[in-house]
TIRO-2110 file (N, C-alpha, C; in Angstrom, 1 decimal):
// TIRO-2110
0.9, -1.2, -0.1, N, 1, A
0.0, 0.0, 0.0, CA, 1, A
0.9, 1.0, 0.0, C, 1, A
0.7, 2.0, -0.8, N, 2, A
1.5, 3.4, -1.1, CA, 2, A
1.5, 4.4, 0.3, C, 2, A
0.1, 4.7, 1.1, N, 3, A
0.7, 5.6, 2.2, CA, 3, A
-0.1, 5.2, 3.3, C, 3, A
0.7, 3.9, 3.6, N, 4, A
-0.1, 3.3, 5.3, CA, 4, A
0.0, 4.5, 6.4, C, 4, A
0.4, 5.2, 6.5, N, 5, A
0.7, 6.3, 7.6, CA, 5, A
-0.8, 7.1, 7.7, C, 5, A
-1.6, 6.9, 6.6, N, 6, A
-3.1, 7.6, 6.8, CA, 6, A
-4.1, 6.2, 7.3, C, 6, A
-3.6, 5.3, 7.6, N, 7, A
-4.5, 4.0, 8.2, CA, 7, A
-4.7, 4.7, 9.6, C, 7, A
-5.9, 4.9, 10.2, N, 8, A
-6.4, 4.9, 11.4, CA, 8, A
-7.7, 4.1, 11.7, C, 8, A
-7.8, 4.4, 13.2, N, 9, A
-9.2, 3.9, 13.5, CA, 9, A
-10.4, 4.7, 12.9, C, 9, A
-11.3, 3.7, 12.3, N, 10, A
-12.6, 4.0, 11.5, CA, 10, A
-12.2, 4.3, 10.1, C, 10, A
-11.3, 3.8, 9.5, N, 11, A
-10.9, 3.5, 8.3, CA, 11, A
-11.4, 2.4, 7.8, C, 11, A
-12.0, 2.4, 6.3, N, 12, A
-12.6, 1.2, 5.7, CA, 12, A
-11.3, 0.6, 4.8, C, 12, A
-10.7, -0.2, 4.9, N, 13, A
-9.8, -0.9, 4.1, CA, 13, A
-9.8, -2.3, 3.3, C, 13, A
-9.1, -2.4, 2.5, N, 14, A
-9.2, -3.8, 1.6, CA, 14, A
-7.7, -4.6, 2.5, C, 14, A
-8.2, -6.0, 2.9, N, 15, A
-7.4, -6.7, 3.6, CA, 15, A
-7.6, -8.5, 2.9, C, 15, A
-6.6, -9.3, 3.2, N, 16, A
-7.0, -10.4, 2.9, CA, 16, A
-7.5, -11.0, 4.1, C, 16, A
-8.8, -11.3, 4.3, N, 17, A
-9.4, -11.6, 5.3, CA, 17, A
-9.4, -13.3, 5.2, C, 17, A
-9.5, -14.0, 6.4, N, 18, A
-9.3, -15.4, 6.6, CA, 18, A
-11.0, -15.9, 6.3, C, 18, A
-10.9, -17.0, 5.9, N, 19, A
-12.3, -18.1, 5.6, CA, 19, A
-12.4, -18.5, 7.3, C, 19, A
-13.4, -18.9, 7.7, N, 20, A
-13.5, -19.7, 9.0, CA, 20, A
-12.1, -20.6, 9.5, C, 20, A
-12.2, -21.6, 8.4, N, 21, A
-11.1, -22.3, 8.7, CA, 21, A
-9.6, -21.8, 8.5, C, 21, A
-9.3, -20.8, 8.1, N, 22, A
-8.1, -20.1, 7.8, CA, 22, A
-7.3, -20.8, 6.8, C, 22, A
-7.9, -21.6, 5.8, N, 23, A
-7.1, -22.2, 4.7, CA, 23, A
-7.2, -21.6, 3.3, C, 23, A
-7.9, -20.4, 3.4, N, 24, A
-8.0, -19.5, 2.3, CA, 24, A
-8.1, -18.3, 2.9, C, 24, A
-7.8, -17.4, 2.2, N, 25, A
-8.0, -15.6, 2.4, CA, 25, A
-8.3, -15.1, 0.9, C, 25, A
-9.4, -14.1, 1.1, N, 26, A
-9.7, -13.5, 0.4, CA, 26, A
-9.7, -11.9, 0.9, C, 26, A
-9.4, -11.1, -0.4, N, 27, A
-9.3, -9.7, -0.3, CA, 27, A
-10.6, -9.0, -0.1, C, 27, A
-11.4, -8.7, 1.2, N, 28, A
-12.4, -8.1, 1.5, CA, 28, A
-12.1, -6.7, 2.0, C, 28, A
-13.4, -5.9, 2.3, N, 29, A
-13.6, -4.7, 3.0, CA, 29, A
-13.4, -5.5, 4.4, C, 29, A
-12.8, -3.9, 5.3, N, 30, A
-13.0, -4.4, 6.6, CA, 30, A
-12.9, -3.1, 7.3, C, 30, A
-13.3, -3.1, 8.5, N, 31, A
-13.5, -1.5, 9.2, CA, 31, A
-12.1, -1.8, 10.4, C, 31, A
-11.3, -0.7, 10.2, N, 32, A
-10.2, -0.6, 11.5, CA, 32, A
-10.8, -0.1, 12.8, C, 32, A
-11.1, -1.2, 13.7, N, 33, A
-11.5, -0.5, 15.3, CA, 33, A
-10.6, 0.1, 15.9, C, 33, A
-9.4, -0.3, 15.6, N, 34, A
-8.2, 0.6, 16.5, CA, 34, A
-7.3, 1.1, 15.4, C, 34, A
-6.7, 2.3, 16.0, N, 35, A
-5.2, 2.4, 15.3, CA, 35, A
-4.2, 1.5, 15.7, C, 35, A
-3.1, 1.9, 15.0, N, 36, A
-1.7, 0.7, 15.1, CA, 36, A
-1.6, 0.5, 16.9, C, 36, A
-1.3, -0.7, 16.9, N, 37, A
-0.9, -1.1, 18.5, CA, 37, A
0.3, -1.6, 18.5, C, 37, A
1.4, -1.1, 19.3, N, 38, A
2.4, -1.7, 19.7, CA, 38, A
3.5, -1.5, 18.4, C, 38, A
4.6, -2.0, 18.9, N, 39, A
6.1, -2.1, 17.6, CA, 39, A
5.9, -2.6, 16.6, C, 39, A
5.0, -3.4, 16.6, N, 40, A
4.6, -4.5, 15.1, CA, 40, A
3.5, -3.6, 14.5, C, 40, A
2.7, -2.5, 14.8, N, 41, A
1.7, -1.8, 14.5, CA, 41, A
0.7, -2.8, 13.9, C, 41, A
0.1, -3.5, 15.1, N, 42, A
-1.1, -4.2, 14.7, CA, 42, A
-2.7, -3.3, 14.7, C, 42, A
-3.4, -3.9, 13.9, N, 43, A
-4.5, -3.4, 13.7, CA, 43, A
-5.7, -4.3, 14.3, C, 43, A
-6.6, -3.9, 14.8, N, 44, A
-7.9, -4.7, 14.9, CA, 44, A
-8.8, -4.3, 14.1, C, 44, A
-9.2, -5.1, 13.3, N, 45, A
-10.1, -4.9, 12.3, CA, 45, A
-11.4, -5.8, 12.2, C, 45, A
-12.5, -5.6, 12.1, N, 46, A
-13.9, -6.6, 11.6, CA, 46, A
-14.1, -6.3, 10.2, C, 46, A
-14.8, -8.0, 9.7, N, 47, A
-15.1, -8.0, 8.7, CA, 47, A
-16.1, -7.2, 7.7, C, 47, A
-16.5, -6.9, 6.9, N, 48, A
-17.5, -6.5, 6.3, CA, 48, A
-17.9, -7.1, 5.0, C, 48, A
-19.1, -7.6, 4.9, N, 49, A
-19.8, -8.6, 3.9, CA, 49, A
-20.6, -7.8, 2.9, C, 49, A
-20.7, -8.2, 1.8, N, 50, A
-22.2, -7.7, 0.9, CA, 50, A
-22.9, -8.9, 0.9, C, 50, A
-22.8, -9.8, 1.7, N, 51, A
-24.0, -10.7, 1.9, CA, 51, A
-24.9, -10.5, 2.4, C, 51, A
-26.1, -9.6, 2.2, N, 52, A
-27.2, -9.2, 3.3, CA, 52, A
-28.4, -9.9, 3.1, C, 52, A
-28.4, -11.1, 3.0, N, 53, A
-29.1, -11.8, 2.9, CA, 53, A
-29.3, -12.8, 4.1, C, 53, A
-28.2, -13.0, 4.7, N, 54, A
-28.3, -14.2, 5.6, CA, 54, A
-29.2, -13.1, 7.1, C, 54, A
-29.2, -14.0, 7.7, N, 55, A
-30.1, -13.7, 8.9, CA, 55, A
-29.1, -13.0, 9.9, C, 55, A
-29.3, -11.5, 10.3, N, 56, A
-28.2, -10.7, 10.9, CA, 56, A
-28.2, -11.1, 12.6, C, 56, A
-26.8, -10.9, 12.9, N, 57, A
-26.6, -11.4, 14.3, CA, 57, A
-26.8, -9.9, 14.8, C, 57, A
-26.8, -10.0, 16.2, N, 58, A
-27.6, -8.7, 17.0, CA, 58, A
-26.2, -7.7, 16.7, C, 58, A
-25.1, -8.2, 16.5, N, 59, A
-24.0, -7.3, 16.7, CA, 59, A
-23.8, -6.7, 15.2, C, 59, A
-24.5, -7.0, 14.0, N, 60, A
-24.3, -6.6, 12.7, CA, 60, A
-24.7, -5.3, 12.5, C, 60, A
-24.0, -4.8, 11.5, N, 61, A
-24.4, -3.1, 11.0, CA, 61, A
-24.6, -3.2, 9.9, C, 61, A
-26.2, -2.9, 9.4, N, 62, A
-26.4, -3.1, 8.0, CA, 62, A
-26.1, -2.0, 7.5, C, 62, A
-25.6, -1.5, 6.0, N, 63, A
-25.2, -0.5, 5.4, CA, 63, A
-25.8, -0.4, 4.3, C, 63, A
-26.9, 0.5, 4.0, N, 64, A
-27.6, 0.5, 2.3, CA, 64, A
-26.5, 1.4, 1.8, C, 64, A
-26.2, 1.2, 0.9, N, 65, A
-25.2, 2.0, 0.1, CA, 65, A
-25.7, 3.6, -0.3, C, 65, A
-26.9, 3.8, 0.1, N, 66, A
-27.3, 5.0, -0.6, CA, 66, A
-27.8, 5.7, 0.9, C, 66, A
-27.1, 5.2, 2.0, N, 67, A
-28.0, 6.0, 3.1, CA, 67, A
-26.9, 6.6, 4.0, C, 67, A
-26.9, 7.3, 4.7, N, 68, A
-26.3, 8.1, 5.3, CA, 68, A
-25.3, 7.5, 6.1, C, 68, A
-25.4, 6.1, 6.4, N, 69, A
-24.3, 5.5, 7.2, CA, 69, A
-22.9, 5.2, 6.1, C, 69, A
-23.7, 5.1, 5.0, N, 70, A
-22.5, 4.6, 3.8, CA, 70, A
-22.1, 5.9, 3.4, C, 70, A
-22.1, 7.1, 3.5, N, 71, A
-21.3, 8.4, 3.0, CA, 71, A
-19.9, 8.4, 3.5, C, 71, A
-19.0, 8.3, 2.5, N, 72, A
-17.6, 8.4, 2.8, CA, 72, A
-16.8, 7.4, 2.9, C, 72, A
-17.7, 6.1, 3.1, N, 73, A
-17.0, 4.5, 3.4, CA, 73, A
-16.3, 3.9, 2.0, C, 73, A
-16.8, 4.5, 1.0, N, 74, A
-16.3, 4.2, 0.0, CA, 74, A
-16.9, 2.5, -0.5, C, 74, A
-17.9, 1.9, 0.4, N, 75, A
-18.6, 1.1, -0.1, CA, 75, A
-19.8, 1.3, -1.3, C, 75, A
-19.3, 0.3, -2.1, N, 76, A
-20.4, 0.7, -3.5, CA, 76, A
-21.5, -0.2, -3.1, C, 76, A
-21.8, -1.3, -2.7, N, 77, A
-22.9, -2.2, -2.7, CA, 77, A
-23.4, -2.1, -1.0, C, 77, A
-24.5, -2.5, -0.7, N, 78, A
-25.1, -2.7, 0.3, CA, 78, A
-24.4, -3.7, 1.0, C, 78, A
-24.1, -3.4, 2.5, N, 79, A
-23.1, -4.2, 2.9, CA, 79, A
-23.5, -4.5, 4.6, C, 79, A
-22.8, -5.5, 5.2, N, 80, A
-22.9, -5.7, 6.9, CA, 80, A
-21.7, -5.6, 7.3, C, 80, A
-21.4, -4.7, 8.4, N, 81, A
-20.1, -5.2, 9.0, CA, 81, A
-20.5, -6.0, 10.4, C, 81, A
-19.6, -7.2, 10.2, N, 82, A
-19.9, -8.2, 11.0, CA, 82, A
-19.1, -7.9, 12.2, C, 82, A
-19.3, -7.5, 13.4, N, 83, A
-18.6, -7.0, 14.3, CA, 83, A
-18.0, -8.3, 15.1, C, 83, A
-18.7, -9.2, 15.1, N, 84, A
-18.4, -10.6, 15.7, CA, 84, A
-17.2, -11.2, 15.0, C, 84, A
-16.9, -10.7, 13.8, N, 85, A
-15.8, -11.4, 12.9, CA, 85, A
-14.5, -10.6, 12.8, C, 85, A
-14.0, -10.3, 14.1, N, 86, A
-12.7, -9.7, 14.1, CA, 86, A
-11.5, -10.4, 13.9, C, 86, A
-10.3, -9.9, 13.7, N, 87, A
-9.0, -10.5, 13.4, CA, 87, A
-7.8, -9.0, 13.8, C, 87, A
-6.6, -9.6, 14.4, N, 88, A
-5.6, -8.5, 14.4, CA, 88, A
-4.7, -8.9, 13.5, C, 88, A
-4.3, -7.5, 12.7, N, 89, A
-3.4, -8.1, 11.4, CA, 89, A
-2.2, -6.9, 11.9, C, 89, A
-1.3, -7.0, 11.3, N, 90, A
-0.2, -6.1, 10.7, CA, 90, A
-0.7, -5.1, 9.8, C, 90, A
0.0, -3.9, 10.2, N, 91, A
-0.7, -3.0, 9.6, CA, 91, A
-0.2, -2.8, 7.7, C, 91, A
1.1, -4.0, 7.7, N, 92, A
1.3, -3.9, 6.4, CA, 92, A
0.6, -4.9, 5.4, C, 92, A
-0.5, -5.5, 6.0, N, 93, A
-1.2, -6.6, 5.0, CA, 93, A
-2.4, -5.5, 4.6, C, 93, A
-2.6, -4.3, 4.9, N, 94, A
-3.7, -3.6, 4.5, CA, 94, A
-3.3, -3.2, 3.1, C, 94, A
-4.1, -3.2, 2.0, N, 95, A
-4.0, -3.3, 0.4, CA, 95, A
-4.1, -1.8, 0.1, C, 95, A
-5.3, -1.4, 0.5, N, 96, A
-5.7, 0.2, 0.2, CA, 96, A
-6.7, 0.7, 1.2, C, 96, A
-6.9, 2.2, 1.6, N, 97, A
-8.0, 2.4, 2.1, CA, 97, A
-9.2, 2.8, 0.8, C, 97, A
-10.1, 2.4, 1.6, N, 98, A
-11.7, 2.8, 0.5, CA, 98, A
-12.3, 4.1, 0.9, C, 98, A
-11.9, 4.3, 2.0, N, 99, A
-13.0, 5.4, 3.1, CA, 99, A
-12.7, 5.1, 4.4, C, 99, A
-13.7, 6.3, 5.1, N, 100, A
-13.8, 6.1, 6.6, CA, 100, A
-15.2, 6.3, 6.8, C, 100, A
-15.2, 5.7, 8.1, N, 101, A
-16.6, 5.8, 8.8, CA, 101, A
-17.1, 7.2, 8.9, C, 101, A
-18.1, 7.7, 8.7, N, 102, A
-18.6, 9.0, 9.4, CA, 102, A
-19.3, 9.2, 10.6, C, 102, A
-19.3, 10.3, 11.3, N, 103, A
-20.0, 10.2, 12.4, CA, 103, A
-21.0, 9.5, 13.0, C, 103, A
-21.8, 9.4, 12.5, N, 104, A
-23.1, 8.5, 12.6, CA, 104, A
-22.7, 7.2, 12.6, C, 104, A
-22.1, 6.7, 11.7, N, 105, A
-21.5, 5.2, 11.5, CA, 105, A
-20.7, 4.9, 12.6, C, 105, A
-19.7, 5.9, 13.3, N, 106, A
-19.0, 5.7, 14.5, CA, 106, A
-19.7, 5.7, 15.4, C, 106, A
-20.7, 6.0, 15.8, N, 107, A
-21.7, 6.2, 17.1, CA, 107, A
-22.3, 4.7, 17.1, C, 107, A
-22.4, 4.0, 16.0, N, 108, A
-23.4, 3.0, 15.5, CA, 108, A
-22.7, 1.7, 15.9, C, 108, A
-21.3, 1.9, 15.7, N, 109, A
-20.0, 1.0, 16.0, CA, 109, A
-20.0, 0.9, 17.2, C, 109, A
-19.8, 2.0, 17.8, N, 110, A
-19.6, 2.3, 19.1, CA, 110, A
-20.6, 1.8, 20.1, C, 110, A
-21.6, 1.8, 19.6, N, 111, A
-23.0, 1.0, 20.6, CA, 111, A
-23.1, -0.4, 20.4, C, 111, A
-22.8, -0.6, 19.2, N, 112, A
-22.8, -2.3, 18.8, CA, 112, A
-21.6, -2.9, 19.6, C, 112, A
-20.7, -2.3, 19.8, N, 113, A
-19.3, -3.1, 20.2, CA, 113, A
-19.5, -3.3, 21.8, C, 113, A
-20.2, -1.9, 22.1, N, 114, A
-20.5, -2.2, 24.0, CA, 114, A
-21.7, -3.3, 24.2, C, 114, A
-22.5, -3.7, 23.3, N, 115, A
-23.5, -4.5, 23.1, CA, 115, A
-23.1, -5.7, 23.1, C, 115, A
-22.1, -5.9, 22.1, N, 116, A
-21.5, -7.3, 21.8, CA, 116, A
-20.7, -7.8, 22.7, C, 116, A
-19.7, -6.8, 23.7, N, 117, A
-19.2, -7.2, 24.8, CA, 117, A
-19.8, -7.1, 26.1, C, 117, A
-20.8, -6.6, 26.0, N, 118, A
-21.6, -6.3, 27.5, CA, 118, A
-21.1, -5.4, 28.2, C, 118, A
-20.4, -4.3, 27.8, N, 119, A
-20.1, -3.3, 28.1, CA, 119, A
-20.7, -2.2, 28.8, C, 119, A
-21.4, -1.7, 30.2, N, 120, A
-22.2, -0.8, 30.5, CA, 120, A
-21.9, 0.5, 29.9, C, 120, A
END
């Protein structure tokens, strides 16, 4: 990726994301839930899927491509942020930045993370 210093919390990025059995990786969009952590610059990310037909989990955030939540994200199709599908990756695995979560999406993510982790 050309300019990795622009990667920060709330960025929507393209990364190689593992399938459930870790046998195959596919480049997928994800949202950075943290900025770089530690000397190896790890980032916690959550998977973003374009498969919106599956029954949603309580922690999912549905984003219609034409909604206010999608503004600025760079997501071109209806998508769902799968907050329960998190992984920690080194920053250098990020292929490129698509966009960034706007303030409304950031608030929604914060609320859903508190719900997911049962934080008061």
